[in-house]
N, C-alpha and C positions, 0 to 999 in steps of 0.2 A: 504493500500500500504506500502511495506517495503521501506527502504532507497534507494535501487537501483532503484526501480520503480519510486519513487518520483523524483530522480535525472534525470532519463531518461525523465520523463514527463516535468520537468522544462526546461532542455536544449532543448528538442524538441520544446517546446512552444516558447522559445526565438528565436530559429533559424527559425521557421515557420514565426514569425513576421518579421524577417529581410529579409527573402526570398520575402515577399510581396512588399517590397519597391524597387524602381529602383536601379540597381546595380551600383551606382556611389558614389564617396566620398562625394559629396554634399548631397545626400539623407541620407548617413550614419550619417553625422554630425547632420542633422535635426532630425533624429530618436533618437540618443542618447541624444541630447540636450533637446528634449521634453519628451521622455520616461523615462529618468533618471534625469530630471531637478534638483531636490533637493538632489539627492543622492551624496555622497561624491566621487568626482573624484580623488583628490590628497591630500596627506599629505606630507608636507615638514617641514623644521626646520629653525628657525632664528638663529642668532649668539649665543643666549643663550640656544639653544636647545629646545626652545618652539615650539610646533606644530602649523603649519599653514594649514588651511583647504580650499579647493576649491571645488565647486560643478560642476556637469556636465553642468548645465545651464549657470554658469559663464564662463566656458571654451568655450562653443559654442558661447556665445554672444561676448566674446573677439575675437574669431576667425573671426566672421563676421565683427566686427568693424575694426579690423586691416586689413582685406582683402579689405575693402572699401577704407581705407586710402592708402594702398599699390597700389591699382589700380589707384588712383589719382596721386600718386608720379610717377608711371611708364608711365602713359598716353598711347600713342600708341607705346611706345618703345618696339619693338620686340614682338608683340602680339603672343601668343601661344608658345613663346620661354621660356625655363626653367628659373626659379629663384632659386638660390642655398640657402640651409639652412645649415649653419655651426654653430651649437649650441650644447652644451653638454645637456644631459638629464636634464630637469627642468619642473616644472609645466606649464611654458609658451610654451614649445616645441610643444605640440599638437595644441595649438592655432595658432602658427606661421606656422605650417605645413598646417593646413586647410586654413589659411589666404592667403598663396601663391596660393593655388588652387582657392580660392574665387576671387582672383585678375585676374583670367583668364590665369594663367601660370602654367605649370607643375612644380613639385618640384624636384630639384636635391639635394639629401641628401649627405652631406659631413661630414667626421669625424671632430669633433671639434678640434682635436689635429693635424690635417693634416698641414704639413709645407706649407708656402705660395706658393712656387714654384710648389708643387704638386697640390695644390688647383687651381692655375692659369691654369695648364695643363688641369684639368678636366673642368673648366669653358669654356676653349677654345674648347675642344672636344665635349662638350654638346651644345655649342652655347648659353650659359647662358647670360642673359641681365642684371642681378643684383644679389646681394648676401645679405642675412640677416645673420648677425654675431654680436658677442659682441666684436670683435677685433677692435682696433683703426687704425691699419695700412691700407693704401689704397690698393684697388685691381684694376685690369684693367677694371672692370665694376663698376657701381654705388654700393656703399656699404651702408646698412642701419642697424642701431641698433634698438632695441625695442623702445627706447626713441624717435628715429626719427619717427617711425610709429605713436606713440601716439600723437606727435605734429602735424602731417600732417592733412590736411583737408580731410574729407570723400569725396569719389567719387560716381559717379552714379553706380547703380547696373548693372551687366553684367553677361555673361555666365561664368560658372566655367570651369576650366580645370579638367582633370580626369586621369592624368598620374603622376607616381612616378618613379624617376630614382635612382637606386642604382649603386655604382661604386667601382672600385678597388682603390688602394692607390694612383694611378696617378703618379707612378714613371717612367713610360715609355711614349713615345710619343703616342703610340697606346693603350691608356687606355681603359679598358673594362667598359662599362656602360650598365646596364640592366634595361629594362623598363617594368613596370606593369601598369595596369589600374584598374578601379573599379570592373570590372567583375572578374578579377583574385583575387582581394582582397576578394570579397564575396565568391569565391570558396574556398579560404583559411579559412575563417570563418566557412564555411559549412563543412570543413574537420574534424571539432571537433564533428560532429554529434554522432558518435558511442563511443566516449570516456567514457560516463557514464555507458555503459554496462559492462565495464571492471574495472573501478575504480570510486569511488564516492568522491575521495579526490582532484582531479585536477579541476573539474568544478562542482559546486553545488549551490543550492539555499540557500545562506547565506553569511555572511560577508567574502569577500576575499580581502586580501591586498597583492598585488604583488610587489616585490622589483624591482624598476625601475633602475637597475644598468647597464644592458647590453645596450650599445649605440643604440639609435633608428635608426641611419643611417645604422646599421647592420641588415641583414634580420632576424636573431634570435631575436634580441630585438624588431624590428618593428612588427613582427608577433606574437611571443609567449607572449610578455608583452603588447605592445601598442595596436595592432589590436584586438587580441582575447578578452582581458579582458576589453577594453573599449566598445566593441560591447556587452559585457555581463553586462555592468554597474558596474564593480568592481572598487576598489580603488587602485591607484598606489602610492607607497611610495618612495619618492625621497631622496637619501642621500645628504648631504650638500657638500660633496667632495668625491673623490675616495681614500682618505687616509683610511687605514685599520680601524682606530678607528672610523671614521665617518661612514663607511660601517656597522660595527658591531652595532654602536649606532642606526642607522636607522632601522636595522632589529629588534633589541630588543625593542627600544622605539616605533617604528611604529607597533610593534606586527605583523610582516609580516607572513602571512600564506603560501605564495609561494615565494621561492627563486630560480630564474633561473640565471645561470651564466655559465662561461666557465671553463674548467679543471684547468686553471691557479689559479682560486679562490679556487676550491675544493682541489686541490693538496696542495695549501698553507695552508688551514685549517687543512688538514691531517698532514702535516709536523709540524705545530705548536703544534698540540695535542701530537704527538709522542715525540717531543723534550721536551715539558713540562713534560710529564710523566717520561722521563729519569731523569729529574732534581728532580722530586718529590720522586723518590726512587722506589725500587722493589715492595713494598706493593701496592702503588697506581697503578703501571703498571699492577700488577696481577689483581686488582679489575677492571680496565678498560678492560682488555682483557676478563675477565669473563663476564662483562656486554655485550660486543660485541658478544661473543660466545653465550650467553643466548638469546639475541635478534634475533640472526640469527638461533636459533633452534639447535645449535650444542652441547649444554650441558644441563642437566636437572636443575631444580630450586635448588635442594639440593647442587649440585656442584657449582652453581653460588654464593650461600651464599647471603650476603647483596647486592651484585651487581644486584640482580634481582628485588629489591624493587623499586617502583615508586618514592619514595622520593629521594633515592640515585641517580637515573637516572635524575630526574629533577634538582638536585643540579649540576650535571655534565654538563647537557645541558645548564643550565643558564650561564655557563662560556664560552660556545661556541657560538651558534646562538640563545640561548633562547629556550623557550618551545612552541612558537607559530607556527613555520613552520610545515605544514602538507604535502606539496608536493614540492619537489625540482627537478630541471632538470639541467643536464650538457649537453652542446652541443658545436659545433664549433671546436672540436678536440678530440684527444685520451685521455681517462681517464683510469687510471690503475685499475685493479681489487682490488688492495690493498686499494686505496682511496675509491672506491665504498663500499668495505667491512667495513671500519672504519666508514664512515659517516652513512651508513645504520645501522650499529651495535650500533650507538649512539641513534638510534630511529628516525632519519630523513629519510624520504622516498625519496632517491636520485635515479633518473632514467636517463638513457642515451637517448638522442634524436638525430635526424639527419635532416639536411636540407642543402640547397645551395642557394647562391644568385640567381641563375637562376631558382630555383624551389620553394622556400619558405620552410616551415617546412613540412616534409613529413612523419615522424614517431617519436614515443617516446615509450619507454617501459612502459607499464601500469599495469604490474603485481603487485598485492598487496603482493606478496611473496618476501621478501628481498633476499632469496636464489636464486631467478631468477634474480633480479635486479643486484646483484653483479657480474654476469657473463658478464656484459657489452653489452648486447643485445640492439639494437635500437628498439626492438619490431617488429611490423608488420605495413605495410602501413596504413595511415589514410584513412578516407572515400574518395573514388574516386581515390586514388593513387594506382599505380601498380609498383612492382619491378620485375626485371628479370636479369639474368646474361648472359653476352657474354664472355665466358671463365670465368675469375675471376672478370671482371669489372662489376660494378653495373650500370644498366640502369633503368631510372625512367620515368614513364609517370604520369603527374599530371595536373589536370585542373587548378591549381593555377600557372602553369609555366609562365614565362615571355612572353610578346607578341612580344618583339623585343629587340635587343641589338645594341649598337653602338661600333664599334671597329675601331680605327683610324679615327674617324669622319664619318664613313659610317654605315648606319642603315641596320640591317639584321632582317627580320621578323622571328618569331618562331611559329611553329604549336604545340600547347600543346597536341594534340592527338598523337604526335610521342614520342618515347622513347628518353630520353636525356642521353647522355654518361657522366657519372659523373667523370670518372678518378679515382674512389675509388675502391679498391679491397674489395670484400664482400663475405660472406658465409651465407648460409641459413640452419638452423637446426630446424626441427619440427615447421615450421611456423614463427620462429623468425630469424631476420637478424642481422649480426655482421659485422662491418666495421673493416678491418684489416690494412688499411693504404692507402696512395696515391700511385698509380702505378708508378709515376715519382720518388718517394722517396725510393722505394724498393731497398735494397742492395742485390746483388747476391754474396753470400759467395764463398770461394774457392771450397767448395764441392757442389756448385750448388744450395744451399738452399736459399729460399727467407727469408730475415731478415728485419723486420719492425723497422725503427728508433724509432717510438713512444715507442715500447716495451723496446728497449735498454735504452732510456732516463729515464724511471721511476725507473730503478734499482738504479740510482745514485742520485735521488732527495732528499734522506733523509740524505745524508752526511752533517755533520755540516758545516755551512757557505755557502753551495751551495744553491743559490737562484733559479737557473734555469739551465737546461741542454738541449743540442741539439746534435743529432747524425746524421751523413750522411755518404754516401759512397764516396770514392775517388779512382780513378783508380790507380792500381799498377800492371803493366804488363798486364796479361790477366785476372785479377780478380779485385775485389773491396776490399779495406780495410775499416774498420769502424773507423771513427774519432769521438771523443767526445769532445765537447766544453762546459765548465761550466762557469756560471756567479756566482760570489760570493757576499755576502753582504758587505764585505770589501776587498780591494785589499790586498792579502797576502804578507807579507815580506818573506825573504828567508826561515826562519824557518817554517812559516805558509804554504808556498808553498810545502815544503818537507812533512809536516804532511798531507796536503790535498792529495798530490800524493799517499802517502801510503794508505790512506783511500779508495781512488778511485780504486787503484790497488788491494786491498784486495777483493773488490766486484767483480772486473773484473775477478780475478782468480777463482771465484766461478761460473762463467758463462760457459755454454757449448761452445765447440770450435768454432762453426759457429757464435756465438754471442759475442765472445771476441773482445774487442776494441784494435785496433792496435796503435792508437795515441791519446793522450789527451793533452789539453791545457786549459788555463784560459783566457777568454776574458777580456781585459783591460777596455773596454767600455761596457755599458749595451747592452745586446743582443737586436736587433731590433724586434719590435712587429708589427704584421699585425692587424690593427684595434684595437690596444691596447689589443689584446686577446690571440694571440699565436705567438711564435717565428717564424720569417721568416727564415726557414731552408736554402733555396736557397741563400739568401743574406749572411748568416753566412759562408756558404761553399765558396762562391765567395771571401769573405774577407780573409778567411783562406788561400786560394790558392794564392791570389794576394797580400795580405798585411800581411805577417807573423809577421811584427813588431807590429801588434795590439794585440798580444797574449803573454802570459807567458808560459814557457815550464818547464816540470818537470825534464828535463835532464841537466838543468843548462844553456841552450842556452839563449842568449840575442841578439835579432836582432835589430840593430840600425835603427831608423826611417830615411827615406830618407830626405835629406835636402829640405826644402820648403821655398817659398817666404813668406814675411811678409806683412800683411795688416794694419800695424800700421798707424794711422792717418786717416783711412777711416771709416765712420759710419758702425756699425755692420749690421744694416738692409740692407744697400746698398750692402755690401759685400755678404751677404747671397743671396740677389736677383740676383746679378751678377753671383755668382757661379752656381745658379740654371739655369740661362739663358744659360751660356756656356755649362753646362753639357747636357742640352736638345738639344743644337745644335750639340754637339758631338754625342749624341745618334741618332739623325736623320740622320747624314751623315755616321755613322758607322753601322747603322741598329742594334744597341745593346740596351738592356734595360738601362735606366739611372742608375738603381741600380747597374749595373755591372761596372760603370765607377767611379773610385776613383778620388779624387781631384788631386792626384799626378801620376796617370797612364799616361805614355808617349804614344802619338798618335800612333807611328809606332811600338815601341818595345813591348808594353804590350796590346795595343788595336787593333793591326792588320791593322791600317790605312795606306793608300798609299799617294803618293804626290798629285795625282789628287783630291782625296777626301779631302785632307788637304786644298788645295786651295779653293775648293767648300765650305768647312766649314768656312773659313775666310770670304768669300764673304757673307755667311749667317749672320755671326756675324756683319759685317759692316752694312748690311741692317737692322738687328733687333735693333742695338744700335744707328744707325745714326752716327757712328764714322768711321774713316778711319784708319785701322791698317797699319802702314808704312811697305813698302816692306822690309826694312832692318831687320824687326823682323821675316820675314818668315824663318822658319827652326830653329830659335833660341828659340822659345816658342812652347811647345808641350803638355802641360797639362791644365786641367781645371783651376787649381789655377793660373798658369802662365798667361793664357789669361785673366782671371778675373782681375788680378792685372794690366796688361797692359791696359785693357779697362778703368779701374777706373782712372789710371794715365792720359790717354788721355781725359777722361771726365772732370777731375778736373784741367787739364792743368799743370800737374807736369812737372818739368824741363826736365827729361829724364827717360825713362824706366830703371829699374834696370836690372842687368844681371841675367839670369835664368839658372839653372842647369837642364834643361829639353829639351835639343837640340834634333832635329830630325837628326838621323845619316843617 
């Protein structure tokens, strides 16, 4: 048997064994705990960088033990109601995940970095009865740390739960929560069945060390790293932190064979390489370009010179991700052909993948030919998955699709046999699929052409000091203008702003007419990220239109920030909590996303509220806080910040509310 046949036989055998067990998370943990008992499940690092190892048997035993103790802690409290897991990726995360299920409760997966107000919203929407987290601040439901579980007494055995809940960022009252069960998880595992027939580098019978960077609360990390590779008994390598040096250390020291991440990481790696080359001089830049072109089959060995030699290439790769990675995937957003070309040209097999919270992972480019990979295809659907187009929108049918979702506290069942509307614009060429962008983000230029913001953004990401860029369309008469917002590594002074503006405009002038940017600005604060993975384009657009004082402009404009009230003397945590409570109350009464409501947006002038909804909102605040807003304040306070201060003053018995400059006219 050749390598391909051996890999197909190996994966087929593993999947056949998994198919024979009950399709539940309880059965899956038993299978991997017994089948891979002594195999290495995790590699992590202590403070001195020394490796710490953990076996599958240890992980499974810890899960059952913690599950028993959690069951005893919760007792009869909300049986079958979710328990939230708000932990960053760590060797303990899988044990805590399975422990919640073992306690008889579904798992609600939350972003470890999610602000408390957002987390509270999701806890409420999902009806959660407890939360496991390493945070010390209290929540509205019982909160347990890992140490608390270890100290608790074991409970009696009971039935396992079999549901996992994924969710949005929780910034609106009507948060989106998507539900999966064991049957859908097994369908996702089985979707890998045909992968070995196309590539023997993604799944094979041998040591695989997958980099556990993508948060497991995100569908990409949960499926592509945690679910797939633990089902196959492979090793996960956990970085000690998300700092760049710790990420690179873990990849190299852990000798990762697989690195799956989002475009943010890959674009950052590509940016660093290009900037480093410019500093090294023309000779090194020529050698690197020759190496990339040679590896992509664009030039012959003679023209490549020393850049073709394995030793030279190993030396170069040692300075990037090391020489261990065999298969890399980018997903969760747009990645430029330029980035794909550079990473693949270095000898790393970087492929583009596709998935959604509602569908799981549905495809990945599997071609061994780098010239195919750099085109940005997401490949073709995985086993059991079907794609089709309705106009330009991609529709997906997948046996791994969610069983139900909760929107605004109401559950809606989903039939996985039906095609799901993704909202993504796609094209298909010779069996391969390409994602062009989100339909809601497409900019219609003055000549009627569709312009995709992702494409615009990548033109500007290599400008010195630009850390990130986001483009969007803004209405201007009967057309849309293109606006570009950049985030810099340091806030530029007047001279730096002028230099940056010239660099951006030089690139802009080289773009064809329909893609030229009309307005540019620099964000004063870091751009907001969704799931710590990609910029929230809609939130940046709303900020740009509603809060121009949050940006620096290249035409010399300086927009003074609106005068705001001060929270001096009040605890920071209490201020943050009160701001979140008031904002959520505004959102409910205005029927607006909470992310659309700024701290200083005035109720009627900028948010469109009227006097009746204003009174209703105050009544809601009175009820939720147990305080009584005095009638003499009606009409004098009209912002989130103003109400938060007033309520804090009432709670703490301050002498008299301060005057606010946010009156309702």
